mmCIF file of the N, C-alpha and C atoms, coordinates in Angstrom:
data_MODEL
# 
_entry.id   MODEL 
# 
loop_
_atom_site.group_PDB 
_atom_site.id 
_atom_site.type_symbol 
_atom_site.label_atom_id 
_atom_site.label_alt_id 
_atom_site.label_comp_id 
_atom_site.label_asym_id 
_atom_site.label_entity_id 
_atom_site.label_seq_id 
_atom_site.pdbx_PDB_ins_code 
_atom_site.Cartn_x 
_atom_site.Cartn_y 
_atom_site.Cartn_z 
_atom_site.occupancy 
_atom_site.B_iso_or_equiv 
_atom_site.pdbx_formal_charge 
_atom_site.auth_seq_id 
_atom_site.auth_comp_id 
_atom_site.auth_asym_id 
_atom_site.auth_atom_id 
_atom_site.pdbx_PDB_model_num 
ATOM 1   N N  . UNK A 1 1  ? 37.078 0.898   -43.978 1.00 0.00 ? 1  UNK A N  1 
ATOM 2   C CA . UNK A 1 1  ? 37.569 -0.049  -44.946 1.00 0.00 ? 1  UNK A CA 1 
ATOM 3   C C  . UNK A 1 1  ? 36.498 -0.268  -46.006 1.00 0.00 ? 1  UNK A C  1 
ATOM 4   N N  . UNK A 1 2  ? 36.934 -0.414  -47.230 1.00 0.00 ? 2  UNK A N  1 
ATOM 5   C CA . UNK A 1 2  ? 35.983 -0.611  -48.316 1.00 0.00 ? 2  UNK A CA 1 
ATOM 6   C C  . UNK A 1 2  ? 35.465 -2.048  -48.331 1.00 0.00 ? 2  UNK A C  1 
ATOM 7   N N  . UNK A 1 3  ? 34.330 -2.216  -48.954 1.00 0.00 ? 3  UNK A N  1 
ATOM 8   C CA . UNK A 1 3  ? 33.704 -3.526  -49.068 1.00 0.00 ? 3  UNK A CA 1 
ATOM 9   C C  . UNK A 1 3  ? 34.470 -4.347  -50.105 1.00 0.00 ? 3  UNK A C  1 
ATOM 10  N N  . UNK A 1 4  ? 34.631 -5.625  -49.841 1.00 0.00 ? 4  UNK A N  1 
ATOM 11  C CA . UNK A 1 4  ? 35.320 -6.503  -50.778 1.00 0.00 ? 4  UNK A CA 1 
ATOM 12  C C  . UNK A 1 4  ? 34.384 -6.763  -51.956 1.00 0.00 ? 4  UNK A C  1 
ATOM 13  N N  . UNK A 1 5  ? 34.851 -6.443  -53.144 1.00 0.00 ? 5  UNK A N  1 
ATOM 14  C CA . UNK A 1 5  ? 34.065 -6.645  -54.362 1.00 0.00 ? 5  UNK A CA 1 
ATOM 15  C C  . UNK A 1 5  ? 34.918 -7.388  -55.377 1.00 0.00 ? 5  UNK A C  1 
ATOM 16  N N  . UNK A 1 6  ? 34.272 -8.228  -56.145 1.00 0.00 ? 6  UNK A N  1 
ATOM 17  C CA . UNK A 1 6  ? 34.929 -8.972  -57.203 1.00 0.00 ? 6  UNK A CA 1 
ATOM 18  C C  . UNK A 1 6  ? 34.399 -8.503  -58.549 1.00 0.00 ? 6  UNK A C  1 
ATOM 19  N N  . UNK A 1 7  ? 35.252 -8.547  -59.553 1.00 0.00 ? 7  UNK A N  1 
ATOM 20  C CA . UNK A 1 7  ? 34.794 -8.249  -60.907 1.00 0.00 ? 7  UNK A CA 1 
ATOM 21  C C  . UNK A 1 7  ? 33.858 -9.375  -61.343 1.00 0.00 ? 7  UNK A C  1 
ATOM 22  N N  . UNK A 1 8  ? 33.135 -9.145  -62.414 1.00 0.00 ? 8  UNK A N  1 
ATOM 23  C CA . UNK A 1 8  ? 32.203 -10.158 -62.914 1.00 0.00 ? 8  UNK A CA 1 
ATOM 24  C C  . UNK A 1 8  ? 32.941 -11.450 -63.265 1.00 0.00 ? 8  UNK A C  1 
ATOM 25  N N  . UNK A 1 9  ? 34.110 -11.332 -63.880 1.00 0.00 ? 9  UNK A N  1 
ATOM 26  C CA . UNK A 1 9  ? 34.853 -12.541 -64.257 1.00 0.00 ? 9  UNK A CA 1 
ATOM 27  C C  . UNK A 1 9  ? 35.407 -13.259 -63.028 1.00 0.00 ? 9  UNK A C  1 
ATOM 28  N N  . UNK A 1 10 ? 35.852 -12.503 -62.019 1.00 0.00 ? 10 UNK A N  1 
ATOM 29  C CA . UNK A 1 10 ? 36.333 -13.130 -60.786 1.00 0.00 ? 10 UNK A CA 1 
ATOM 30  C C  . UNK A 1 10 ? 35.196 -13.863 -60.086 1.00 0.00 ? 10 UNK A C  1 
ATOM 31  N N  . UNK A 1 11 ? 34.040 -13.192 -60.010 1.00 0.00 ? 11 UNK A N  1 
ATOM 32  C CA . UNK A 1 11 ? 32.892 -13.792 -59.337 1.00 0.00 ? 11 UNK A CA 1 
ATOM 33  C C  . UNK A 1 11 ? 32.448 -15.064 -60.066 1.00 0.00 ? 11 UNK A C  1 
ATOM 34  N N  . UNK A 1 12 ? 32.449 -15.019 -61.401 1.00 0.00 ? 12 UNK A N  1 
ATOM 35  C CA . UNK A 1 12 ? 32.078 -16.192 -62.187 1.00 0.00 ? 12 UNK A CA 1 
ATOM 36  C C  . UNK A 1 12 ? 33.023 -17.355 -61.897 1.00 0.00 ? 12 UNK A C  1 
ATOM 37  N N  . UNK A 1 13 ? 34.321 -17.076 -61.823 1.00 0.00 ? 13 UNK A N  1 
ATOM 38  C CA . UNK A 1 13 ? 35.309 -18.110 -61.533 1.00 0.00 ? 13 UNK A CA 1 
ATOM 39  C C  . UNK A 1 13 ? 35.103 -18.676 -60.127 1.00 0.00 ? 13 UNK A C  1 
ATOM 40  N N  . UNK A 1 14 ? 34.884 -17.807 -59.152 1.00 0.00 ? 14 UNK A N  1 
ATOM 41  C CA . UNK A 1 14 ? 34.698 -18.266 -57.773 1.00 0.00 ? 14 UNK A CA 1 
ATOM 42  C C  . UNK A 1 14 ? 33.425 -19.092 -57.629 1.00 0.00 ? 14 UNK A C  1 
ATOM 43  N N  . UNK A 1 15 ? 32.369 -18.679 -58.300 1.00 0.00 ? 15 UNK A N  1 
ATOM 44  C CA . UNK A 1 15 ? 31.121 -19.446 -58.272 1.00 0.00 ? 15 UNK A CA 1 
ATOM 45  C C  . UNK A 1 15 ? 31.349 -20.821 -58.881 1.00 0.00 ? 15 UNK A C  1 
ATOM 46  N N  . UNK A 1 16 ? 32.067 -20.859 -59.980 1.00 0.00 ? 16 UNK A N  1 
ATOM 47  C CA . UNK A 1 16 ? 32.378 -22.140 -60.622 1.00 0.00 ? 16 UNK A CA 1 
ATOM 48  C C  . UNK A 1 16 ? 33.189 -23.035 -59.676 1.00 0.00 ? 16 UNK A C  1 
ATOM 49  N N  . UNK A 1 17 ? 34.143 -22.451 -58.967 1.00 0.00 ? 17 UNK A N  1 
ATOM 50  C CA . UNK A 1 17 ? 34.948 -23.229 -58.021 1.00 0.00 ? 17 UNK A CA 1 
ATOM 51  C C  . UNK A 1 17 ? 34.082 -23.778 -56.879 1.00 0.00 ? 17 UNK A C  1 
ATOM 52  N N  . UNK A 1 18 ? 33.147 -22.979 -56.395 1.00 0.00 ? 18 UNK A N  1 
ATOM 53  C CA . UNK A 1 18 ? 32.226 -23.457 -55.362 1.00 0.00 ? 18 UNK A CA 1 
ATOM 54  C C  . UNK A 1 18 ? 31.389 -24.624 -55.885 1.00 0.00 ? 18 UNK A C  1 
ATOM 55  N N  . UNK A 1 19 ? 30.884 -24.478 -57.097 1.00 0.00 ? 19 UNK A N  1 
ATOM 56  C CA . UNK A 1 19 ? 30.071 -25.541 -57.676 1.00 0.00 ? 19 UNK A CA 1 
ATOM 57  C C  . UNK A 1 19 ? 30.889 -26.819 -57.857 1.00 0.00 ? 19 UNK A C  1 
ATOM 58  N N  . UNK A 1 20 ? 32.129 -26.680 -58.302 1.00 0.00 ? 20 UNK A N  1 
ATOM 59  C CA . UNK A 1 20 ? 32.999 -27.849 -58.455 1.00 0.00 ? 20 UNK A CA 1 
ATOM 60  C C  . UNK A 1 20 ? 33.264 -28.511 -57.112 1.00 0.00 ? 20 UNK A C  1 
ATOM 61  N N  . UNK A 1 21 ? 33.520 -27.701 -56.096 1.00 0.00 ? 21 UNK A N  1 
ATOM 62  C CA . UNK A 1 21 ? 33.795 -28.256 -54.768 1.00 0.00 ? 21 UNK A CA 1 
ATOM 63  C C  . UNK A 1 21 ? 32.593 -29.046 -54.269 1.00 0.00 ? 21 UNK A C  1 
ATOM 64  N N  . UNK A 1 22 ? 31.420 -28.453 -54.369 1.00 0.00 ? 22 UNK A N  1 
ATOM 65  C CA . UNK A 1 22 ? 30.216 -29.138 -53.895 1.00 0.00 ? 22 UNK A CA 1 
ATOM 66  C C  . UNK A 1 22 ? 30.003 -30.440 -54.658 1.00 0.00 ? 22 UNK A C  1 
ATOM 67  N N  . UNK A 1 23 ? 30.266 -30.408 -55.940 1.00 0.00 ? 23 UNK A N  1 
ATOM 68  C CA . UNK A 1 23 ? 30.074 -31.602 -56.759 1.00 0.00 ? 23 UNK A CA 1 
ATOM 69  C C  . UNK A 1 23 ? 31.110 -32.672 -56.428 1.00 0.00 ? 23 UNK A C  1 
ATOM 70  N N  . UNK A 1 24 ? 32.370 -32.293 -56.382 1.00 0.00 ? 24 UNK A N  1 
ATOM 71  C CA . UNK A 1 24 ? 33.446 -33.268 -56.184 1.00 0.00 ? 24 UNK A CA 1 
ATOM 72  C C  . UNK A 1 24 ? 33.569 -33.763 -54.753 1.00 0.00 ? 24 UNK A C  1 
ATOM 73  N N  . UNK A 1 25 ? 33.445 -32.868 -53.796 1.00 0.00 ? 25 UNK A N  1 
ATOM 74  C CA . UNK A 1 25 ? 33.698 -33.235 -52.396 1.00 0.00 ? 25 UNK A CA 1 
ATOM 75  C C  . UNK A 1 25 ? 32.444 -33.618 -51.624 1.00 0.00 ? 25 UNK A C  1 
ATOM 76  N N  . UNK A 1 26 ? 31.312 -33.024 -51.983 1.00 0.00 ? 26 UNK A N  1 
ATOM 77  C CA . UNK A 1 26 ? 30.083 -33.269 -51.224 1.00 0.00 ? 26 UNK A CA 1 
ATOM 78  C C  . UNK A 1 26 ? 29.043 -34.043 -52.018 1.00 0.00 ? 26 UNK A C  1 
ATOM 79  N N  . UNK A 1 27 ? 29.365 -34.309 -53.288 1.00 0.00 ? 27 UNK A N  1 
ATOM 80  C CA . UNK A 1 27 ? 28.456 -35.034 -54.168 1.00 0.00 ? 27 UNK A CA 1 
ATOM 81  C C  . UNK A 1 27 ? 27.068 -34.384 -54.204 1.00 0.00 ? 27 UNK A C  1 
ATOM 82  N N  . UNK A 1 28 ? 27.077 -33.051 -54.273 1.00 0.00 ? 28 UNK A N  1 
ATOM 83  C CA . UNK A 1 28 ? 25.827 -32.283 -54.346 1.00 0.00 ? 28 UNK A CA 1 
ATOM 84  C C  . UNK A 1 28 ? 25.944 -31.240 -55.453 1.00 0.00 ? 28 UNK A C  1 
ATOM 85  N N  . UNK A 1 29 ? 24.823 -30.999 -56.102 1.00 0.00 ? 29 UNK A N  1 
ATOM 86  C CA . UNK A 1 29 ? 24.798 -29.959 -57.124 1.00 0.00 ? 29 UNK A CA 1 
ATOM 87  C C  . UNK A 1 29 ? 24.459 -28.629 -56.450 1.00 0.00 ? 29 UNK A C  1 
ATOM 88  N N  . UNK A 1 30 ? 25.199 -27.609 -56.802 1.00 0.00 ? 30 UNK A N  1 
ATOM 89  C CA . UNK A 1 30 ? 24.962 -26.266 -56.275 1.00 0.00 ? 30 UNK A CA 1 
ATOM 90  C C  . UNK A 1 30 ? 24.568 -25.383 -57.451 1.00 0.00 ? 30 UNK A C  1 
ATOM 91  N N  . UNK A 1 31 ? 23.333 -24.932 -57.451 1.00 0.00 ? 31 UNK A N  1 
ATOM 92  C CA . UNK A 1 31 ? 22.824 -24.110 -58.549 1.00 0.00 ? 31 UNK A CA 1 
ATOM 93  C C  . UNK A 1 31 ? 23.538 -22.759 -58.583 1.00 0.00 ? 31 UNK A C  1 
ATOM 94  N N  . UNK A 1 32 ? 23.509 -22.123 -59.724 1.00 0.00 ? 32 UNK A N  1 
ATOM 95  C CA . UNK A 1 32 ? 24.168 -20.828 -59.929 1.00 0.00 ? 32 UNK A CA 1 
ATOM 96  C C  . UNK A 1 32 ? 23.725 -19.810 -58.878 1.00 0.00 ? 32 UNK A C  1 
ATOM 97  N N  . UNK A 1 33 ? 22.421 -19.687 -58.666 1.00 0.00 ? 33 UNK A N  1 
ATOM 98  C CA . UNK A 1 33 ? 21.896 -18.720 -57.697 1.00 0.00 ? 33 UNK A CA 1 
ATOM 99  C C  . UNK A 1 33 ? 22.387 -19.041 -56.287 1.00 0.00 ? 33 UNK A C  1 
ATOM 100 N N  . UNK A 1 34 ? 22.331 -20.305 -55.917 1.00 0.00 ? 34 UNK A N  1 
ATOM 101 C CA . UNK A 1 34 ? 22.772 -20.720 -54.580 1.00 0.00 ? 34 UNK A CA 1 
ATOM 102 C C  . UNK A 1 34 ? 24.271 -20.478 -54.390 1.00 0.00 ? 34 UNK A C  1 
ATOM 103 N N  . UNK A 1 35 ? 25.054 -20.765 -55.417 1.00 0.00 ? 35 UNK A N  1 
ATOM 104 C CA . UNK A 1 35 ? 26.496 -20.536 -55.340 1.00 0.00 ? 35 UNK A CA 1 
ATOM 105 C C  . UNK A 1 35 ? 26.803 -19.053 -55.224 1.00 0.00 ? 35 UNK A C  1 
ATOM 106 N N  . UNK A 1 36 ? 26.069 -18.236 -55.945 1.00 0.00 ? 36 UNK A N  1 
ATOM 107 C CA . UNK A 1 36 ? 26.235 -16.783 -55.877 1.00 0.00 ? 36 UNK A CA 1 
ATOM 108 C C  . UNK A 1 36 ? 25.904 -16.285 -54.470 1.00 0.00 ? 36 UNK A C  1 
ATOM 109 N N  . UNK A 1 37 ? 24.795 -16.770 -53.920 1.00 0.00 ? 37 UNK A N  1 
ATOM 110 C CA . UNK A 1 37 ? 24.380 -16.394 -52.571 1.00 0.00 ? 37 UNK A CA 1 
ATOM 111 C C  . UNK A 1 37 ? 25.422 -16.839 -51.540 1.00 0.00 ? 37 UNK A C  1 
ATOM 112 N N  . UNK A 1 38 ? 25.948 -18.051 -51.690 1.00 0.00 ? 38 UNK A N  1 
ATOM 113 C CA . UNK A 1 38 ? 26.947 -18.579 -50.762 1.00 0.00 ? 38 UNK A CA 1 
ATOM 114 C C  . UNK A 1 38 ? 28.240 -17.775 -50.840 1.00 0.00 ? 38 UNK A C  1 
ATOM 115 N N  . UNK A 1 39 ? 28.653 -17.429 -52.061 1.00 0.00 ? 39 UNK A N  1 
ATOM 116 C CA . UNK A 1 39 ? 29.847 -16.611 -52.225 1.00 0.00 ? 39 UNK A CA 1 
ATOM 117 C C  . UNK A 1 39 ? 29.670 -15.251 -51.559 1.00 0.00 ? 39 UNK A C  1 
ATOM 118 N N  . UNK A 1 40 ? 28.508 -14.640 -51.731 1.00 0.00 ? 40 UNK A N  1 
ATOM 119 C CA . UNK A 1 40 ? 28.238 -13.357 -51.081 1.00 0.00 ? 40 UNK A CA 1 
ATOM 120 C C  . UNK A 1 40 ? 28.304 -13.484 -49.564 1.00 0.00 ? 40 UNK A C  1 
ATOM 121 N N  . UNK A 1 41 ? 27.755 -14.584 -49.042 1.00 0.00 ? 41 UNK A N  1 
ATOM 122 C CA . UNK A 1 41 ? 27.806 -14.830 -47.597 1.00 0.00 ? 41 UNK A CA 1 
ATOM 123 C C  . UNK A 1 41 ? 29.253 -14.968 -47.121 1.00 0.00 ? 41 UNK A C  1 
ATOM 124 N N  . UNK A 1 42 ? 30.038 -15.811 -47.799 1.00 0.00 ? 42 UNK A N  1 
ATOM 125 C CA . UNK A 1 42 ? 31.438 -15.989 -47.418 1.00 0.00 ? 42 UNK A CA 1 
ATOM 126 C C  . UNK A 1 42 ? 32.202 -14.675 -47.483 1.00 0.00 ? 42 UNK A C  1 
ATOM 127 N N  . UNK A 1 43 ? 31.965 -13.914 -48.532 1.00 0.00 ? 43 UNK A N  1 
ATOM 128 C CA . UNK A 1 43 ? 32.660 -12.643 -48.710 1.00 0.00 ? 43 UNK A CA 1 
ATOM 129 C C  . UNK A 1 43 ? 32.315 -11.680 -47.578 1.00 0.00 ? 43 UNK A C  1 
ATOM 130 N N  . UNK A 1 44 ? 31.035 -11.586 -47.260 1.00 0.00 ? 44 UNK A N  1 
ATOM 131 C CA . UNK A 1 44 ? 30.594 -10.648 -46.222 1.00 0.00 ? 44 UNK A CA 1 
ATOM 132 C C  . UNK A 1 44 ? 31.038 -11.088 -44.831 1.00 0.00 ? 44 UNK A C  1 
ATOM 133 N N  . UNK A 1 45 ? 30.873 -12.364 -44.537 1.00 0.00 ? 45 UNK A N  1 
ATOM 134 C CA . UNK A 1 45 ? 31.107 -12.852 -43.179 1.00 0.00 ? 45 UNK A CA 1 
ATOM 135 C C  . UNK A 1 45 ? 32.552 -13.256 -42.902 1.00 0.00 ? 45 UNK A C  1 
ATOM 136 N N  . UNK A 1 46 ? 33.296 -13.655 -43.929 1.00 0.00 ? 46 UNK A N  1 
ATOM 137 C CA . UNK A 1 46 ? 34.647 -14.158 -43.708 1.00 0.00 ? 46 UNK A CA 1 
ATOM 138 C C  . UNK A 1 46 ? 35.712 -13.412 -44.493 1.00 0.00 ? 46 UNK A C  1 
ATOM 139 N N  . UNK A 1 47 ? 35.305 -12.650 -45.464 1.00 0.00 ? 47 UNK A N  1 
ATOM 140 C CA . UNK A 1 47 ? 36.255 -11.977 -46.344 1.00 0.00 ? 47 UNK A CA 1 
ATOM 141 C C  . UNK A 1 47 ? 37.246 -11.107 -45.605 1.00 0.00 ? 47 UNK A C  1 
ATOM 142 N N  . UNK A 1 48 ? 36.773 -10.380 -44.601 1.00 0.00 ? 48 UNK A N  1 
ATOM 143 C CA . UNK A 1 48 ? 37.661 -9.484  -43.859 1.00 0.00 ? 48 UNK A CA 1 
ATOM 144 C C  . UNK A 1 48 ? 38.776 -10.243 -43.141 1.00 0.00 ? 48 UNK A C  1 
ATOM 145 N N  . UNK A 1 49 ? 38.477 -11.445 -42.699 1.00 0.00 ? 49 UNK A N  1 
ATOM 146 C CA . UNK A 1 49 ? 39.505 -12.255 -42.028 1.00 0.00 ? 49 UNK A CA 1 
ATOM 147 C C  . UNK A 1 49 ? 40.630 -12.603 -43.002 1.00 0.00 ? 49 UNK A C  1 
ATOM 148 N N  . UNK A 1 50 ? 40.259 -13.016 -44.212 1.00 0.00 ? 50 UNK A N  1 
ATOM 149 C CA . UNK A 1 50 ? 41.255 -13.354 -45.223 1.00 0.00 ? 50 UNK A CA 1 
ATOM 150 C C  . UNK A 1 50 ? 42.012 -12.104 -45.679 1.00 0.00 ? 50 UNK A C  1 
ATOM 151 N N  . UNK A 1 51 ? 41.285 -11.015 -45.831 1.00 0.00 ? 51 UNK A N  1 
ATOM 152 C CA . UNK A 1 51 ? 41.901 -9.746  -46.232 1.00 0.00 ? 51 UNK A CA 1 
ATOM 153 C C  . UNK A 1 51 ? 42.929 -9.314  -45.183 1.00 0.00 ? 51 UNK A C  1 
ATOM 154 N N  . UNK A 1 52 ? 42.520 -9.338  -43.908 1.00 0.00 ? 52 UNK A N  1 
ATOM 155 C CA . UNK A 1 52 ? 43.425 -8.938  -42.832 1.00 0.00 ? 52 UNK A CA 1 
ATOM 156 C C  . UNK A 1 52 ? 44.647 -9.839  -42.763 1.00 0.00 ? 52 UNK A C  1 
ATOM 157 N N  . UNK A 1 53 ? 44.454 -11.144 -42.974 1.00 0.00 ? 53 UNK A N  1 
ATOM 158 C CA . UNK A 1 53 ? 45.597 -12.057 -42.954 1.00 0.00 ? 53 UNK A CA 1 
ATOM 159 C C  . UNK A 1 53 ? 46.566 -11.703 -44.075 1.00 0.00 ? 53 UNK A C  1 
ATOM 160 N N  . UNK A 1 54 ? 46.051 -11.323 -45.225 1.00 0.00 ? 54 UNK A N  1 
ATOM 161 C CA . UNK A 1 54 ? 46.903 -10.883 -46.322 1.00 0.00 ? 54 UNK A CA 1 
ATOM 162 C C  . UNK A 1 54 ? 47.699 -9.644  -45.949 1.00 0.00 ? 54 UNK A C  1 
ATOM 163 N N  . UNK A 1 55 ? 47.050 -8.712  -45.248 1.00 0.00 ? 55 UNK A N  1 
ATOM 164 C CA . UNK A 1 55 ? 47.731 -7.499  -44.783 1.00 0.00 ? 55 UNK A CA 1 
ATOM 165 C C  . UNK A 1 55 ? 48.837 -7.876  -43.797 1.00 0.00 ? 55 UNK A C  1 
ATOM 166 N N  . UNK A 1 56 ? 48.518 -8.766  -42.853 1.00 0.00 ? 56 UNK A N  1 
ATOM 167 C CA . UNK A 1 56 ? 49.523 -9.178  -41.859 1.00 0.00 ? 56 UNK A CA 1 
ATOM 168 C C  . UNK A 1 56 ? 50.711 -9.854  -42.539 1.00 0.00 ? 56 UNK A C  1 
ATOM 169 N N  . UNK A 1 57 ? 50.417 -10.705 -43.508 1.00 0.00 ? 57 UNK A N  1 
ATOM 170 C CA . UNK A 1 57 ? 51.496 -11.390 -44.235 1.00 0.00 ? 57 UNK A CA 1 
ATOM 171 C C  . UNK A 1 57 ? 52.367 -10.385 -44.982 1.00 0.00 ? 57 UNK A C  1 
ATOM 172 N N  . UNK A 1 58 ? 51.737 -9.395  -45.611 1.00 0.00 ? 58 UNK A N  1 
ATOM 173 C CA . UNK A 1 58 ? 52.496 -8.373  -46.342 1.00 0.00 ? 58 UNK A CA 1 
ATOM 174 C C  . UNK A 1 58 ? 53.337 -7.536  -45.381 1.00 0.00 ? 58 UNK A C  1 
ATOM 175 N N  . UNK A 1 59 ? 52.784 -7.197  -44.218 1.00 0.00 ? 59 UNK A N  1 
ATOM 176 C CA . UNK A 1 59 ? 53.544 -6.433  -43.224 1.00 0.00 ? 59 UNK A CA 1 
ATOM 177 C C  . UNK A 1 59 ? 54.758 -7.211  -42.743 1.00 0.00 ? 59 UNK A C  1 
ATOM 178 N N  . UNK A 1 60 ? 54.566 -8.506  -42.483 1.00 0.00 ? 60 UNK A N  1 
ATOM 179 C CA . UNK A 1 60 ? 55.666 -9.346  -42.021 1.00 0.00 ? 60 UNK A CA 1 
ATOM 180 C C  . UNK A 1 60 ? 56.754 -9.440  -43.088 1.00 0.00 ? 60 UNK A C  1 
ATOM 181 N N  . UNK A 1 61 ? 56.349 -9.633  -44.333 1.00 0.00 ? 61 UNK A N  1 
ATOM 182 C CA . UNK A 1 61 ? 57.312 -9.716  -45.427 1.00 0.00 ? 61 UNK A CA 1 
ATOM 183 C C  . UNK A 1 61 ? 58.071 -8.401  -45.585 1.00 0.00 ? 61 UNK A C  1 
ATOM 184 N N  . UNK A 1 62 ? 57.361 -7.294  -45.508 1.00 0.00 ? 62 UNK A N  1 
ATOM 185 C CA . UNK A 1 62 ? 57.998 -5.990  -45.626 1.00 0.00 ? 62 UNK A CA 1 
ATOM 186 C C  . UNK A 1 62 ? 58.986 -5.769  -44.486 1.00 0.00 ? 62 UNK A C  1 
ATOM 187 N N  . UNK A 1 63 ? 58.597 -6.135  -43.270 1.00 0.00 ? 63 UNK A N  1 
ATOM 188 C CA . UNK A 1 63 ? 59.501 -5.984  -42.118 1.00 0.00 ? 63 UNK A CA 1 
ATOM 189 C C  . UNK A 1 63 ? 60.762 -6.830  -42.311 1.00 0.00 ? 63 UNK A C  1 
ATOM 190 N N  . UNK A 1 64 ? 60.594 -8.055  -42.821 1.00 0.00 ? 64 UNK A N  1 
ATOM 191 C CA . UNK A 1 64 ? 61.764 -8.909  -43.065 1.00 0.00 ? 64 UNK A CA 1 
ATOM 192 C C  . UNK A 1 64 ? 62.681 -8.283  -44.100 1.00 0.00 ? 64 UNK A C  1 
ATOM 193 N N  . UNK A 1 65 ? 62.108 -7.752  -45.164 1.00 0.00 ? 65 UNK A N  1 
ATOM 194 C CA . UNK A 1 65 ? 62.912 -7.137  -46.229 1.00 0.00 ? 65 UNK A CA 1 
ATOM 195 C C  . UNK A 1 65 ? 63.610 -5.878  -45.717 1.00 0.00 ? 65 UNK A C  1 
ATOM 196 N N  . UNK A 1 66 ? 62.915 -5.087  -44.901 1.00 0.00 ? 66 UNK A N  1 
ATOM 197 C CA . UNK A 1 66 ? 63.525 -3.878  -44.345 1.00 0.00 ? 66 UNK A CA 1 
ATOM 198 C C  . UNK A 1 66 ? 64.667 -4.230  -43.395 1.00 0.00 ? 66 UNK A C  1 
ATOM 199 N N  . UNK A 1 67 ? 64.496 -5.292  -42.607 1.00 0.00 ? 67 UNK A N  1 
ATOM 200 C CA . UNK A 1 67 ? 65.584 -5.747  -41.733 1.00 0.00 ? 67 UNK A CA 1 
ATOM 201 C C  . UNK A 1 67 ? 66.794 -6.161  -42.560 1.00 0.00 ? 67 UNK A C  1 
ATOM 202 N N  . UNK A 1 68 ? 66.548 -6.882  -43.638 1.00 0.00 ? 68 UNK A N  1 
ATOM 203 C CA . UNK A 1 68 ? 67.637 -7.315  -44.517 1.00 0.00 ? 68 UNK A CA 1 
ATOM 204 C C  . UNK A 1 68 ? 68.363 -6.105  -45.107 1.00 0.00 ? 68 UNK A C  1 
ATOM 205 N N  . UNK A 1 69 ? 67.605 -5.140  -45.600 1.00 0.00 ? 69 UNK A N  1 
ATOM 206 C CA . UNK A 1 69 ? 68.208 -3.936  -46.181 1.00 0.00 ? 69 UNK A CA 1 
ATOM 207 C C  . UNK A 1 69 ? 68.998 -3.176  -45.131 1.00 0.00 ? 69 UNK A C  1 
ATOM 208 N N  . UNK A 1 70 ? 68.450 -3.063  -43.933 1.00 0.00 ? 70 UNK A N  1 
ATOM 209 C CA . UNK A 1 70 ? 69.147 -2.380  -42.844 1.00 0.00 ? 70 UNK A CA 1 
ATOM 210 C C  . UNK A 1 70 ? 70.463 -3.079  -42.513 1.00 0.00 ? 70 UNK A C  1 
ATOM 211 N N  . UNK A 1 71 ? 70.426 -4.400  -42.453 1.00 0.00 ? 71 UNK A N  1 
ATOM 212 C CA . UNK A 1 71 ? 71.656 -5.167  -42.195 1.00 0.00 ? 71 UNK A CA 1 
ATOM 213 C C  . UNK A 1 71 ? 72.680 -4.966  -43.306 1.00 0.00 ? 71 UNK A C  1 
ATOM 214 N N  . UNK A 1 72 ? 72.218 -4.982  -44.545 1.00 0.00 ? 72 UNK A N  1 
ATOM 215 C CA . UNK A 1 72 ? 73.125 -4.780  -45.674 1.00 0.00 ? 72 UNK A CA 1 
ATOM 216 C C  . UNK A 1 72 ? 73.748 -3.383  -45.642 1.00 0.00 ? 72 UNK A C  1 
ATOM 217 N N  . UNK A 1 73 ? 72.961 -2.377  -45.281 1.00 0.00 ? 73 UNK A N  1 
ATOM 218 C CA . UNK A 1 73 ? 73.487 -1.012  -45.194 1.00 0.00 ? 73 UNK A CA 1 
ATOM 219 C C  . UNK A 1 73 ? 74.504 -0.893  -44.059 1.00 0.00 ? 73 UNK A C  1 
ATOM 220 N N  . UNK A 1 74 ? 74.236 -1.587  -42.953 1.00 0.00 ? 74 UNK A N  1 
ATOM 221 C CA . UNK A 1 74 ? 75.168 -1.588  -41.841 1.00 0.00 ? 74 UNK A CA 1 
ATOM 222 C C  . UNK A 1 74 ? 76.516 -2.148  -42.277 1.00 0.00 ? 74 UNK A C  1 
ATOM 223 N N  . UNK A 1 75 ? 76.477 -3.177  -43.118 1.00 0.00 ? 75 UNK A N  1 
ATOM 224 C CA . UNK A 1 75 ? 77.722 -3.787  -43.614 1.00 0.00 ? 75 UNK A CA 1 
ATOM 225 C C  . UNK A 1 75 ? 78.528 -2.801  -44.471 1.00 0.00 ? 75 UNK A C  1 
ATOM 226 N N  . UNK A 1 76 ? 77.872 -1.818  -45.052 1.00 0.00 ? 76 UNK A N  1 
ATOM 227 C CA . UNK A 1 76 ? 78.547 -0.838  -45.913 1.00 0.00 ? 76 UNK A CA 1 
ATOM 228 C C  . UNK A 1 76 ? 79.240 0.270   -45.126 1.00 0.00 ? 76 UNK A C  1 
ATOM 229 N N  . UNK A 1 77 ? 78.917 0.361   -43.842 1.00 0.00 ? 77 UNK A N  1 
ATOM 230 C CA . UNK A 1 77 ? 79.526 1.440   -43.049 1.00 0.00 ? 77 UNK A CA 1 
ATOM 231 C C  . UNK A 1 77 ? 81.036 1.281   -42.999 1.00 0.00 ? 77 UNK A C  1 
ATOM 232 N N  . UNK A 1 78 ? 81.689 2.403   -43.008 1.00 0.00 ? 78 UNK A N  1 
ATOM 233 C CA . UNK A 1 78 ? 83.161 2.444   -42.911 1.00 0.00 ? 78 UNK A CA 1 
ATOM 234 C C  . UNK A 1 78 ? 83.535 2.748   -41.458 1.00 0.00 ? 78 UNK A C  1 
ATOM 235 N N  . UNK A 1 79 ? 84.621 2.145   -40.982 1.00 0.00 ? 79 UNK A N  1 
ATOM 236 C CA . UNK A 1 79 ? 85.048 2.434   -39.617 1.00 0.00 ? 79 UNK A CA 1 
ATOM 237 C C  . UNK A 1 79 ? 85.517 3.881   -39.495 1.00 0.00 ? 79 UNK A C  1 
ATOM 238 N N  . UNK A 1 80 ? 85.225 4.441   -38.342 1.00 0.00 ? 80 UNK A N  1 
ATOM 239 C CA . UNK A 1 80 ? 85.666 5.811   -38.059 1.00 0.00 ? 80 UNK A CA 1 
ATOM 240 C C  . UNK A 1 80 ? 86.778 5.725   -37.024 1.00 0.00 ? 80 UNK A C  1 
ATOM 241 N N  . UNK A 1 81 ? 87.900 6.353   -37.357 1.00 0.00 ? 81 UNK A N  1 
ATOM 242 C CA . UNK A 1 81 ? 89.022 6.286   -36.422 1.00 0.00 ? 81 UNK A CA 1 
ATOM 243 C C  . UNK A 1 81 ? 89.197 7.566   -35.661 1.00 0.00 ? 81 UNK A C  1 
# 
């Protein structure tokens, strides 16, 4: 599996969100370097869990859609006498 990487603009947005969270919820300032380091840690240590959950969710959705299509096709069958 490939390593999870963010574009520069995505990383900037995520760092900003971390800084906002620390400021609003924890009443602490998180410097740019610290936020970058924390984001890298979360990505490395937890990213695969979120990625895998996304895969599982997509698989479940696809299975539901395939079941629906299969049911709809079954309804189209003509009786054989």
